[in-house]
LODREN-869278 format. One record per residue: residue number from 1; chain; x negated, y, z of N, C-alpha, C in turn. Coordinates in nm, 4 decimals, decimal comma. Layout:
atom num = NUM cadena = A n.xx = X n.yy = Y n.zz = Z ca.xx = X ca.yy = Y ca.zz = Z c.xx = X c.yy = Y c.zz = Z
...
! end
This chain:
atom num = 1 cadena = A n.xx = 6,8698 n.yy = -14,5920 n.zz = -3,1383 ca.xx = 6,9693 ca.yy = -14,5720 ca.zz = -3,2504 c.xx = 7,0886 c.yy = -14,5162 c.zz = -3,1404
atom num = 2 cadena = A n.xx = 7,1727 n.yy = -14,4359 n.zz = -3,1789 ca.xx = 7,2743 ca.yy = -14,3582 ca.zz = -3,1141 c.xx = 7,4131 c.yy = -14,3990 c.zz = -3,1582
atom num = 3 cadena = A n.xx = 7,5035 n.yy = -14,4203 n.zz = -3,0821 ca.xx = 7,6419 ca.yy = -14,4335 ca.zz = -3,1376 c.xx = 7,7342 c.yy = -14,3119 c.zz = -3,0943
atom num = 4 cadena = A n.xx = 7,8092 n.yy = -14,2429 n.zz = -3,1735 ca.xx = 7,8991 ca.yy = -14,1461 ca.zz = -3,1766 c.xx = 8,0355 c.yy = -14,1827 c.zz = -3,2030
atom num = 5 cadena = A n.xx = 8,1370 n.yy = -14,1169 n.zz = -3,1421 ca.xx = 8,2763 ca.yy = -14,1333 ca.zz = -3,1913 c.xx = 8,2968 c.yy = -14,1388 c.zz = -3,3384
atom num = 6 cadena = A n.xx = 8,4036 n.yy = -14,2122 n.zz = -3,3848 ca.xx = 8,4374 ca.yy = -14,1918 ca.zz = -3,5237 c.xx = 8,3453 c.yy = -14,2774 c.zz = -3,6007
atom num = 7 cadena = A n.xx = 8,2599 n.yy = -14,3592 n.zz = -3,5233 ca.xx = 8,1921 ca.yy = -14,4651 ca.zz = -3,5942 c.xx = 8,0758 c.yy = -14,4148 c.zz = -3,6542
atom num = 8 cadena = A n.xx = 8,0253 n.yy = -14,2882 n.zz = -3,6148 ca.xx = 7,8890 ca.yy = -14,2346 ca.zz = -3,6653 c.xx = 7,7868 c.yy = -14,2670 c.zz = -3,5811
atom num = 9 cadena = A n.xx = 7,6686 n.yy = -14,3092 n.zz = -3,6569 ca.xx = 7,5476 ca.yy = -14,3578 ca.zz = -3,5969 c.xx = 7,4508 c.yy = -14,2510 c.zz = -3,6113
atom num = 10 cadena = A n.xx = 7,3599 n.yy = -14,2646 n.zz = -3,5251 ca.xx = 7,2503 ca.yy = -14,1630 ca.zz = -3,5393 c.xx = 7,0919 c.yy = -14,2057 c.zz = -3,5035
atom num = 11 cadena = A n.xx = 7,0053 n.yy = -14,1394 n.zz = -3,5455 ca.xx = 6,8584 ca.yy = -14,1731 ca.zz = -3,4868 c.xx = 6,8163 c.yy = -14,0617 c.zz = -3,4082
atom num = 12 cadena = A n.xx = 6,7978 n.yy = -14,0925 n.zz = -3,2919 ca.xx = 6,7219 ca.yy = -13,9921 ca.zz = -3,1916 c.xx = 6,5805 c.yy = -13,9540 c.zz = -3,2323
atom num = 13 cadena = A n.xx = 6,5560 n.yy = -13,8290 n.zz = -3,2391 ca.xx = 6,4034 ca.yy = -13,7863 ca.zz = -3,2963 c.xx = 6,3490 c.yy = -13,6867 c.zz = -3,1884
atom num = 14 cadena = A n.xx = 6,4156 n.yy = -13,6251 n.zz = -3,1170 ca.xx = 6,3817 ca.yy = -13,5284 ca.zz = -3,0287 c.xx = 6,4573 c.yy = -13,5212 c.zz = -2,9023
atom num = 15 cadena = A n.xx = 6,3919 n.yy = -13,5827 n.zz = -2,8091 ca.xx = 6,4441 ca.yy = -13,6080 ca.zz = -2,6599 c.xx = 6,3786 c.yy = -13,4959 c.zz = -2,5633
atom num = 16 cadena = A n.xx = 6,4727 n.yy = -13,4236 n.zz = -2,5296 ca.xx = 6,4541 ca.yy = -13,3181 ca.zz = -2,4125 c.xx = 6,5308 c.yy = -13,3410 c.zz = -2,3172
atom num = 17 cadena = A n.xx = 6,5110 n.yy = -13,2904 n.zz = -2,1843 ca.xx = 6,5849 ca.yy = -13,2999 ca.zz = -2,0669 c.xx = 6,7326 c.yy = -13,2466 c.zz = -2,0923
atom num = 18 cadena = A n.xx = 6,7507 n.yy = -13,1407 n.zz = -2,1541 ca.xx = 6,8965 ca.yy = -13,0943 ca.zz = -2,1896 c.xx = 6,9287 c.yy = -13,0932 c.zz = -2,3286
atom num = 19 cadena = A n.xx = 6,8444 n.yy = -13,1538 n.zz = -2,4056 ca.xx = 6,8873 ca.yy = -13,1352 ca.zz = -2,5663 c.xx = 6,8195 c.yy = -13,2755 c.zz = -2,6262
atom num = 20 cadena = A n.xx = 6,8985 n.yy = -13,3170 n.zz = -2,7420 ca.xx = 6,8677 ca.yy = -13,4291 ca.zz = -2,8085 c.xx = 6,8829 c.yy = -13,3907 c.zz = -2,9588
atom num = 21 cadena = A n.xx = 6,7834 n.yy = -13,4031 n.zz = -3,0329 ca.xx = 6,7976 ca.yy = -13,3889 ca.zz = -3,1760 c.xx = 6,8030 c.yy = -13,5175 c.zz = -3,2313
atom num = 22 cadena = A n.xx = 6,9081 n.yy = -13,5412 n.zz = -3,3445 ca.xx = 6,9278 ca.yy = -13,6527 ca.zz = -3,4098 c.xx = 6,9692 c.yy = -13,6601 c.zz = -3,5468
atom num = 23 cadena = A n.xx = 6,9219 n.yy = -13,7533 n.zz = -3,6269 ca.xx = 6,9464 ca.yy = -13,7611 ca.zz = -3,7704 c.xx = 7,0951 c.yy = -13,8457 c.zz = -3,7717
atom num = 24 cadena = A n.xx = 7,2005 n.yy = -13,7825 n.zz = -3,8298 ca.xx = 7,3328 ca.yy = -13,8780 ca.zz = -3,8405 c.xx = 7,3165 c.yy = -13,9217 c.zz = -3,9614
atom num = 25 cadena = A n.xx = 7,4056 n.yy = -14,0543 n.zz = -3,9649 ca.xx = 7,4263 ca.yy = -14,1495 ca.zz = -4,0603 c.xx = 7,5789 c.yy = -14,1545 c.zz = -4,0771
atom num = 26 cadena = A n.xx = 7,6568 n.yy = -14,1052 n.zz = -4,1679 ca.xx = 7,8019 ca.yy = -14,1351 ca.zz = -4,1821 c.xx = 7,8632 c.yy = -13,9949 c.zz = -4,1902
atom num = 27 cadena = A n.xx = 7,9865 n.yy = -14,0119 n.zz = -4,1434 ca.xx = 8,0830 ca.yy = -13,8861 ca.zz = -4,1687 c.xx = 8,0455 c.yy = -13,7961 c.zz = -4,0672
atom num = 28 cadena = A n.xx = 7,9430 n.yy = -13,7112 n.zz = -4,0835 ca.xx = 7,8986 ca.yy = -13,6327 ca.zz = -3,9900 c.xx = 7,9689 c.yy = -13,4869 c.zz = -3,9638
atom num = 29 cadena = A n.xx = 8,0862 n.yy = -13,4756 n.zz = -4,0523 ca.xx = 8,1653 ca.yy = -13,3525 ca.zz = -4,0484 c.xx = 8,2647 c.yy = -13,3971 c.zz = -3,9156
atom num = 30 cadena = A n.xx = 8,2792 n.yy = -13,5108 n.zz = -3,8916 ca.xx = 8,3778 ca.yy = -13,5612 ca.zz = -3,7824 c.xx = 8,3169 c.yy = -13,5308 c.zz = -3,6328
atom num = 31 cadena = A n.xx = 8,1753 n.yy = -13,4834 n.zz = -3,6324 ca.xx = 8,0981 ca.yy = -13,4696 ca.zz = -3,5018 c.xx = 8,1232 c.yy = -13,3369 c.zz = -3,4588
atom num = 32 cadena = A n.xx = 8,1579 n.yy = -13,3215 n.zz = -3,3374 ca.xx = 8,1621 ca.yy = -13,1795 ca.zz = -3,2857 c.xx = 8,0596 c.yy = -13,1721 c.zz = -3,1518
atom num = 33 cadena = A n.xx = 8,0217 n.yy = -13,0390 n.zz = -3,1206 ca.xx = 7,9335 ca.yy = -13,0229 ca.zz = -3,0007 c.xx = 8,0115 c.yy = -13,0819 c.zz = -2,8856
atom num = 34 cadena = A n.xx = 7,9376 n.yy = -13,1208 n.zz = -2,8003 ca.xx = 7,9837 ca.yy = -13,1753 ca.zz = -2,6574 c.xx = 8,0499 c.yy = -13,2990 c.zz = -2,6702
atom num = 35 cadena = A n.xx = 8,0665 n.yy = -13,3750 n.zz = -2,7872 ca.xx = 8,1046 ca.yy = -13,5170 ca.zz = -2,7974 c.xx = 8,0285 c.yy = -13,6092 c.zz = -2,7327
atom num = 36 cadena = A n.xx = 8,0867 n.yy = -13,7278 n.zz = -2,6812 ca.xx = 8,0104 ca.yy = -13,8221 ca.zz = -2,6078 c.xx = 7,9297 c.yy = -13,9161 c.zz = -2,7043
atom num = 37 cadena = A n.xx = 7,7976 n.yy = -13,9277 n.zz = -2,6682 ca.xx = 7,7138 ca.yy = -14,0060 ca.zz = -2,7420 c.xx = 7,6577 c.yy = -14,1052 c.zz = -2,6514
atom num = 38 cadena = A n.xx = 7,6397 n.yy = -14,2411 n.zz = -2,7008 ca.xx = 7,5721 ca.yy = -14,3518 ca.zz = -2,6338 c.xx = 7,4548 c.yy = -14,4170 c.zz = -2,7065
atom num = 39 cadena = A n.xx = 7,3664 n.yy = -14,4504 n.zz = -2,6315 ca.xx = 7,2502 ca.yy = -14,5043 ca.zz = -2,6838 c.xx = 7,2806 c.yy = -14,6788 c.zz = -2,7165
atom num = 40 cadena = A n.xx = 7,2501 n.yy = -14,7205 n.zz = -2,8167 ca.xx = 7,2792 ca.yy = -14,8444 ca.zz = -2,8578 c.xx = 7,1812 c.yy = -14,9704 c.zz = -2,7831
atom num = 41 cadena = A n.xx = 7,0679 n.yy = -14,9033 n.zz = -2,7664 ca.xx = 6,9572 ca.yy = -14,9923 ca.zz = -2,6989 c.xx = 6,8712 c.yy = -15,0721 c.zz = -2,7928
atom num = 42 cadena = A n.xx = 6,9279 n.yy = -15,0475 n.zz = -2,9303 ca.xx = 6,8423 ca.yy = -15,1088 ca.zz = -3,0555 c.xx = 6,7463 c.yy = -15,0132 c.zz = -3,1091
atom num = 43 cadena = A n.xx = 6,6562 n.yy = -15,0833 n.zz = -3,1888 ca.xx = 6,5960 ca.yy = -14,9859 ca.zz = -3,2682 c.xx = 6,6238 c.yy = -14,9868 c.zz = -3,4131
atom num = 44 cadena = A n.xx = 6,6249 n.yy = -14,8772 n.zz = -3,4730 ca.xx = 6,6851 ca.yy = -14,8790 ca.zz = -3,6245 c.xx = 6,6258 c.yy = -14,9814 c.zz = -3,7005
atom num = 45 cadena = A n.xx = 6,6871 n.yy = -15,0695 n.zz = -3,7864 ca.xx = 6,6554 ca.yy = -15,1893 ca.zz = -3,8547 c.xx = 6,7495 c.yy = -15,2082 c.zz = -3,9574
atom num = 46 cadena = A n.xx = 6,6895 n.yy = -15,2844 n.zz = -4,0652 ca.xx = 6,7822 ca.yy = -15,3078 ca.zz = -4,1745 c.xx = 6,7641 c.yy = -15,4465 c.zz = -4,2106
atom num = 47 cadena = A n.xx = 6,8794 n.yy = -15,5151 n.zz = -4,2529 ca.xx = 6,8658 ca.yy = -15,6749 ca.zz = -4,2705 c.xx = 6,7806 c.yy = -15,7090 c.zz = -4,3781
atom num = 48 cadena = A n.xx = 6,7068 n.yy = -15,7976 n.zz = -4,3977 ca.xx = 6,6024 ca.yy = -15,8468 ca.zz = -4,4927 c.xx = 6,6474 c.yy = -15,9895 c.zz = -4,5098
atom num = 49 cadena = A n.xx = 6,5965 n.yy = -16,0514 n.zz = -4,6422 ca.xx = 6,5989 ca.yy = -16,1893 ca.zz = -4,6572 c.xx = 6,6726 c.yy = -16,2217 c.zz = -4,7876
atom num = 50 cadena = A n.xx = 6,6922 n.yy = -16,3392 n.zz = -4,8392 ca.xx = 6,7564 ca.yy = -16,3799 ca.zz = -4,9490 c.xx = 6,8943 c.yy = -16,3351 c.zz = -4,9491
atom num = 51 cadena = A n.xx = 6,9717 n.yy = -16,3158 n.zz = -4,8416 ca.xx = 7,1078 ca.yy = -16,2771 ca.zz = -4,8584 c.xx = 7,1205 c.yy = -16,1368 c.zz = -4,9388
atom num = 52 cadena = A n.xx = 7,0101 n.yy = -16,0637 n.zz = -4,9191 ca.xx = 6,9940 ca.yy = -15,9324 ca.zz = -5,0098 c.xx = 7,0027 c.yy = -15,9194 c.zz = -5,1570
atom num = 53 cadena = A n.xx = 6,9484 n.yy = -16,0450 n.zz = -5,1889 ca.xx = 6,9336 ca.yy = -16,0566 ca.zz = -5,3411 c.xx = 7,0472 c.yy = -16,0187 c.zz = -5,4253
atom num = 54 cadena = A n.xx = 7,0503 n.yy = -15,9267 n.zz = -5,5334 ca.xx = 7,1627 ca.yy = -15,9157 ca.zz = -5,6052 c.xx = 7,2648 c.yy = -15,8224 c.zz = -5,5335
atom num = 55 cadena = A n.xx = 7,2489 n.yy = -15,7671 n.zz = -5,4161 ca.xx = 7,3395 ca.yy = -15,6939 ca.zz = -5,3343 c.xx = 7,3139 c.yy = -15,5475 c.zz = -5,3498
atom num = 56 cadena = A n.xx = 7,4008 n.yy = -15,4346 n.zz = -5,3462 ca.xx = 7,3768 ca.yy = -15,2958 ca.zz = -5,3421 c.xx = 7,4240 c.yy = -15,2632 c.zz = -5,1849
atom num = 57 cadena = A n.xx = 7,3115 n.yy = -15,1920 n.zz = -5,1426 ca.xx = 7,3269 ca.yy = -15,1538 ca.zz = -4,9894 c.xx = 7,2693 c.yy = -14,9902 c.zz = -4,9785
atom num = 58 cadena = A n.xx = 7,3016 n.yy = -14,9337 n.zz = -4,8659 ca.xx = 7,2834 ca.yy = -14,8103 ca.zz = -4,8471 c.xx = 7,1353 c.yy = -14,8207 c.zz = -4,7816
atom num = 59 cadena = A n.xx = 7,0782 n.yy = -14,6953 n.zz = -4,7232 ca.xx = 6,9437 ca.yy = -14,6900 ca.zz = -4,6778 c.xx = 6,9526 c.yy = -14,7591 c.zz = -4,5302
atom num = 60 cadena = A n.xx = 7,0471 n.yy = -14,7735 n.zz = -4,4811 ca.xx = 7,0627 ca.yy = -14,8598 ca.zz = -4,3504 c.xx = 7,0853 c.yy = -15,0035 c.zz = -4,3765
atom num = 61 cadena = A n.xx = 7,1098 n.yy = -15,0527 n.zz = -4,4949 ca.xx = 7,1395 ca.yy = -15,2149 ca.zz = -4,5292 c.xx = 7,2879 c.yy = -15,2154 c.zz = -4,5164
atom num = 62 cadena = A n.xx = 7,3673 n.yy = -15,1389 n.zz = -4,5146 ca.xx = 7,5169 ca.yy = -15,1653 ca.zz = -4,5109 c.xx = 7,5492 c.yy = -15,1715 c.zz = -4,6496
atom num = 63 cadena = A n.xx = 7,6432 n.yy = -15,3008 n.zz = -4,6845 ca.xx = 7,6897 ca.yy = -15,3155 ca.zz = -4,8244 c.xx = 7,7677 c.yy = -15,2174 c.zz = -4,8796
atom num = 64 cadena = A n.xx = 7,7446 n.yy = -15,1954 n.zz = -4,9944 ca.xx = 7,8268 ca.yy = -15,0903 ca.zz = -5,0904 c.xx = 7,8808 c.yy = -15,1544 c.zz = -5,2096
atom num = 65 cadena = A n.xx = 7,8723 n.yy = -15,2783 n.zz = -5,2267 ca.xx = 7,9257 ca.yy = -15,3354 ca.zz = -5,3455 c.xx = 8,0583 c.yy = -15,4135 c.zz = -5,3503
atom num = 66 cadena = A n.xx = 8,1058 n.yy = -15,4099 n.zz = -5,2268 ca.xx = 8,2396 ca.yy = -15,4834 ca.zz = -5,1974 c.xx = 8,2577 c.yy = -15,6128 c.zz = -5,1921
atom num = 67 cadena = A n.xx = 8,1258 n.yy = -15,6851 n.zz = -5,1692 ca.xx = 8,1078 ca.yy = -15,8238 ca.zz = -5,1527 c.xx = 8,1118 c.yy = -15,8707 c.zz = -5,0063
atom num = 68 cadena = A n.xx = 8,1614 n.yy = -15,7928 n.zz = -4,9224 ca.xx = 8,1517 ca.yy = -15,8360 ca.zz = -4,7823 c.xx = 8,0343 c.yy = -15,8151 c.zz = -4,7148
atom num = 69 cadena = A n.xx = 8,0225 n.yy = -15,8566 n.zz = -4,5909 ca.xx = 7,9057 ca.yy = -15,8368 ca.zz = -4,5063 c.xx = 7,7827 c.yy = -15,9287 c.zz = -4,5607
atom num = 70 cadena = A n.xx = 7,6855 n.yy = -15,8632 n.zz = -4,5179 ca.xx = 7,5547 ca.yy = -15,9404 ca.zz = -4,5463 c.xx = 7,5220 c.yy = -16,0592 c.zz = -4,4524
atom num = 71 cadena = A n.xx = 7,5148 n.yy = -16,1783 n.zz = -4,4960 ca.xx = 7,5054 ca.yy = -16,2830 ca.zz = -4,3992 c.xx = 7,3492 c.yy = -16,3218 c.zz = -4,3635
atom num = 72 cadena = A n.xx = 7,2934 n.yy = -16,2714 n.zz = -4,2836 ca.xx = 7,1529 ca.yy = -16,2855 ca.zz = -4,2466 c.xx = 7,1395 c.yy = -16,2506 c.zz = -4,1151
atom num = 73 cadena = A n.xx = 7,0380 n.yy = -16,3177 n.zz = -4,0444 ca.xx = 7,0209 ca.yy = -16,3018 ca.zz = -3,8853 c.xx = 6,8915 c.yy = -16,2110 c.zz = -3,8807
atom num = 74 cadena = A n.xx = 6,8195 n.yy = -16,2104 n.zz = -4,0102 ca.xx = 6,6778 ca.yy = -16,1419 ca.zz = -4,0404 c.xx = 6,6826 c.yy = -15,9902 c.zz = -4,0357
atom num = 75 cadena = A n.xx = 6,6100 n.yy = -15,9283 n.zz = -3,9523 ca.xx = 6,5996 ca.yy = -15,7710 ca.zz = -3,9729 c.xx = 6,4576 c.yy = -15,7203 c.zz = -3,9596
atom num = 76 cadena = A n.xx = 6,4442 n.yy = -15,6126 n.zz = -4,0001 ca.xx = 6,2976 ca.yy = -15,5477 ca.zz = -3,9917 c.xx = 6,3314 c.yy = -15,3965 c.zz = -3,9790
atom num = 77 cadena = A n.xx = 6,2399 n.yy = -15,3572 n.zz = -3,8560 ca.xx = 6,2521 ca.yy = -15,2135 ca.zz = -3,8298 c.xx = 6,2269 c.yy = -15,1348 c.zz = -3,9435
atom num = 78 cadena = A n.xx = 6,3099 n.yy = -15,0067 n.zz = -3,9226 ca.xx = 6,2857 ca.yy = -14,9022 ca.zz = -4,0393 c.xx = 6,1363 c.yy = -14,8398 c.zz = -4,0282
atom num = 79 cadena = A n.xx = 6,0751 n.yy = -14,8218 n.zz = -3,9126 ca.xx = 5,9534 ca.yy = -14,7804 ca.zz = -3,8813 c.xx = 5,8528 c.yy = -14,8803 c.zz = -3,8427
atom num = 80 cadena = A n.xx = 5,7483 n.yy = -14,8963 n.zz = -3,8969 ca.xx = 5,6542 ca.yy = -14,9894 ca.zz = -3,8403 c.xx = 5,5220 c.yy = -14,9567 c.zz = -3,9073
atom num = 81 cadena = A n.xx = 5,4243 n.yy = -14,9942 n.zz = -3,8372 ca.xx = 5,2570 ca.yy = -14,9744 ca.zz = -3,8776 c.xx = 5,2441 c.yy = -15,0287 c.zz = -3,9953
atom num = 82 cadena = A n.xx = 5,1768 n.yy = -14,9428 n.zz = -4,0960 ca.xx = 5,1535 ca.yy = -15,0231 ca.zz = -4,2204 c.xx = 5,0216 c.yy = -15,1167 c.zz = -4,1995
atom num = 83 cadena = A n.xx = 5,0072 n.yy = -15,2211 n.zz = -4,2748 ca.xx = 4,9029 ca.yy = -15,3062 ca.zz = -4,2641 c.xx = 4,7634 c.yy = -15,2405 c.zz = -4,3087
atom num = 84 cadena = A n.xx = 4,6556 n.yy = -15,2660 n.zz = -4,2434 ca.xx = 4,5324 ca.yy = -15,2154 ca.zz = -4,2619 c.xx = 4,4625 c.yy = -15,2652 c.zz = -4,4001
atom num = 85 cadena = A n.xx = 4,3613 n.yy = -15,1902 n.zz = -4,4476 ca.xx = 4,2854 ca.yy = -15,2434 ca.zz = -4,5355 c.xx = 4,1402 c.yy = -15,2361 c.zz = -4,5172
atom num = 86 cadena = A n.xx = 4,0718 n.yy = -15,2998 n.zz = -4,6035 ca.xx = 3,9175 ca.yy = -15,3092 ca.zz = -4,5890 c.xx = 3,8687 c.yy = -15,1738 c.zz = -4,6393
atom num = 87 cadena = A n.xx = 3,8365 n.yy = -15,0950 n.zz = -4,5498 ca.xx = 3,7651 ca.yy = -14,9514 ca.zz = -4,5707 c.xx = 3,6388 c.yy = -14,9498 c.zz = -4,6564
atom num = 88 cadena = A n.xx = 3,5476 n.yy = -15,0538 n.zz = -4,6312 ca.xx = 3,4474 ca.yy = -15,0725 ca.zz = -4,7033 c.xx = 3,4612 c.yy = -15,0841 c.zz = -4,8531
atom num = 89 cadena = A n.xx = 3,5481 n.yy = -15,1764 n.zz = -4,8986 ca.xx = 3,5926 ca.yy = -15,1956 ca.zz = -5,0360 c.xx = 3,6459 c.yy = -15,0717 c.zz = -5,0877
atom num = 90 cadena = A n.xx = 3,7169 n.yy = -14,9968 n.zz = -5,0129 ca.xx = 3,7893 ca.yy = -14,8888 ca.zz = -5,0742 c.xx = 3,6683 c.yy = -14,7841 c.zz = -5,1042
atom num = 91 cadena = A n.xx = 3,5554 n.yy = -14,7692 n.zz = -5,0056 ca.xx = 3,4393 ca.yy = -14,6791 ca.zz = -5,0303 c.xx = 3,3665 c.yy = -14,7263 c.zz = -5,1642
atom num = 92 cadena = A n.xx = 3,3461 n.yy = -14,8398 n.zz = -5,1847 ca.xx = 3,2827 ca.yy = -14,9153 ca.zz = -5,2989 c.xx = 3,3586 c.yy = -14,8635 c.zz = -5,4311
atom num = 93 cadena = A n.xx = 3,4844 n.yy = -14,8866 n.zz = -5,4215 ca.xx = 3,5591 ca.yy = -14,8434 ca.zz = -5,5466 c.xx = 3,5711 c.yy = -14,6753 c.zz = -5,5761
atom num = 94 cadena = A n.xx = 3,5690 n.yy = -14,6181 n.zz = -5,4651 ca.xx = 3,5515 ca.yy = -14,4799 ca.zz = -5,4847 c.xx = 3,4145 c.yy = -14,4253 c.zz = -5,5421
atom num = 95 cadena = A n.xx = 3,3175 n.yy = -14,4875 n.zz = -5,5016 ca.xx = 3,1797 ca.yy = -14,4751 ca.zz = -5,5311 c.xx = 3,1447 c.yy = -14,5059 c.zz = -5,6885
atom num = 96 cadena = A n.xx = 3,2248 n.yy = -14,6325 n.zz = -5,7351 ca.xx = 3,2183 ca.yy = -14,6498 ca.zz = -5,8566 c.xx = 3,2896 c.yy = -14,5494 c.zz = -5,9506
atom num = 97 cadena = A n.xx = 3,4236 n.yy = -14,5080 n.zz = -5,9255 ca.xx = 3,4677 ca.yy = -14,3996 ca.zz = -5,9713 c.xx = 3,4076 c.yy = -14,2789 c.zz = -6,0141
atom num = 98 cadena = A n.xx = 3,3337 n.yy = -14,2377 n.zz = -5,9093 ca.xx = 3,2580 ca.yy = -14,1078 ca.zz = -5,9364 c.xx = 3,1476 c.yy = -14,1088 c.zz = -6,0361
atom num = 99 cadena = A n.xx = 3,1231 n.yy = -14,2103 n.zz = -6,1046 ca.xx = 3,0382 ca.yy = -14,2161 ca.zz = -6,2247 c.xx = 3,1285 c.yy = -14,2085 c.zz = -6,3495
atom num = 100 cadena = A n.xx = 3,2601 n.yy = -14,2347 n.zz = -6,3245 ca.xx = 3,3344 ca.yy = -14,2165 ca.zz = -6,4745 c.xx = 3,3596 c.yy = -14,0640 c.zz = -6,4972
atom num = 101 cadena = A n.xx = 3,3726 n.yy = -13,9755 n.zz = -6,4231 ca.xx = 3,4184 ca.yy = -13,8385 ca.zz = -6,4812 c.xx = 3,5472 c.yy = -13,8265 c.zz = -6,5169
atom num = 102 cadena = A n.xx = 3,5745 n.yy = -13,7245 n.zz = -6,5982 ca.xx = 3,6963 ca.yy = -13,6886 ca.zz = -6,6504 c.xx = 3,7034 c.yy = -13,7552 c.zz = -6,7756
atom num = 103 cadena = A n.xx = 3,8174 n.yy = -13,7804 n.zz = -6,8422 ca.xx = 3,8228 ca.yy = -13,8483 ca.zz = -6,9472 c.xx = 3,7516 c.yy = -13,7742 c.zz = -7,0922
atom num = 104 cadena = A n.xx = 3,7467 n.yy = -13,6694 n.zz = -7,1026 ca.xx = 3,6564 ca.yy = -13,5961 ca.zz = -7,1928 c.xx = 3,5143 c.yy = -13,6451 c.zz = -7,1831
atom num = 105 cadena = A n.xx = 3,4502 n.yy = -13,6354 n.zz = -7,0467 ca.xx = 3,3261 ca.yy = -13,6689 ca.zz = -7,0489 c.xx = 3,3098 c.yy = -13,8183 c.zz = -7,0803
atom num = 106 cadena = A n.xx = 3,4070 n.yy = -13,8968 n.zz = -7,0517 ca.xx = 3,4089 ca.yy = -14,0544 ca.zz = -7,0812 c.xx = 3,3732 c.yy = -14,0841 c.zz = -7,2151
atom num = 107 cadena = A n.xx = 3,4229 n.yy = -13,9938 n.zz = -7,2925 ca.xx = 3,4154 ca.yy = -14,0182 ca.zz = -7,4640 c.xx = 3,2540 c.yy = -13,9875 c.zz = -7,4933
atom num = 108 cadena = A n.xx = 3,2017 n.yy = -13,8835 n.zz = -7,4270 ca.xx = 3,0590 ca.yy = -13,8442 ca.zz = -7,4632 c.xx = 2,9564 c.yy = -13,9167 c.zz = -7,3921
atom num = 109 cadena = A n.xx = 2,9937 n.yy = -13,9739 n.zz = -7,2812 ca.xx = 2,8792 ca.yy = -14,0361 ca.zz = -7,2000 c.xx = 2,8899 c.yy = -14,1771 c.zz = -7,1857
atom num = 110 cadena = A n.xx = 2,7905 n.yy = -14,2573 n.zz = -7,2086 ca.xx = 2,7812 ca.yy = -14,4069 ca.zz = -7,1851 c.xx = 2,8422 c.yy = -14,4440 c.zz = -7,0246
atom num = 111 cadena = A n.xx = 2,9032 n.yy = -14,5605 n.zz = -7,0351 ca.xx = 2,9441 ca.yy = -14,6188 ca.zz = -6,8906 c.xx = 2,8362 c.yy = -14,7028 c.zz = -6,8430
atom num = 112 cadena = A n.xx = 2,8143 n.yy = -14,6899 n.zz = -6,7223 ca.xx = 2,7467 ca.yy = -14,7987 ca.zz = -6,6601 c.xx = 2,7759 c.yy = -14,9433 c.zz = -6,6720
atom num = 113 cadena = A n.xx = 2,6755 n.yy = -15,0341 n.zz = -6,7170 ca.xx = 2,7055 ca.yy = -15,1914 ca.zz = -6,7310 c.xx = 2,7792 c.yy = -15,2423 c.zz = -6,6134
atom num = 114 cadena = A n.xx = 2,9097 n.yy = -15,2944 n.zz = -6,6483 ca.xx = 2,9726 ca.yy = -15,3704 ca.zz = -6,5336 c.xx = 2,8661 c.yy = -15,4900 c.zz = -6,4805
atom num = 115 cadena = A n.xx = 2,8875 n.yy = -15,5096 n.zz = -6,3473 ca.xx = 2,7958 ca.yy = -15,6043 ca.zz = -6,2805 c.xx = 2,8888 c.yy = -15,7336 c.zz = -6,2604
! end
């Protein structure tokens, strides 16, 4: 995460020796070329937990409902590896689906008996 003047934050996504690309969150109109930028040392994350129940937040987890800050110490990174799945089970389902055909064929053709 990046911190710019005027309270604008950003997410660095293209780091080169003399150039940095970033997605800006906030009043980006306030940002101008050559303005100082500091890295926060944090990974982009959002608050999680029961404190969010019934709250209205923006995509970064900032409250929008006027009920004050979200009281939680739990966070989750915005980007994380999706959990894996059993590929063999997925292949079996796909093989079973191949026998069904399209809906018009299904009406004319008997389905295999379920086991």
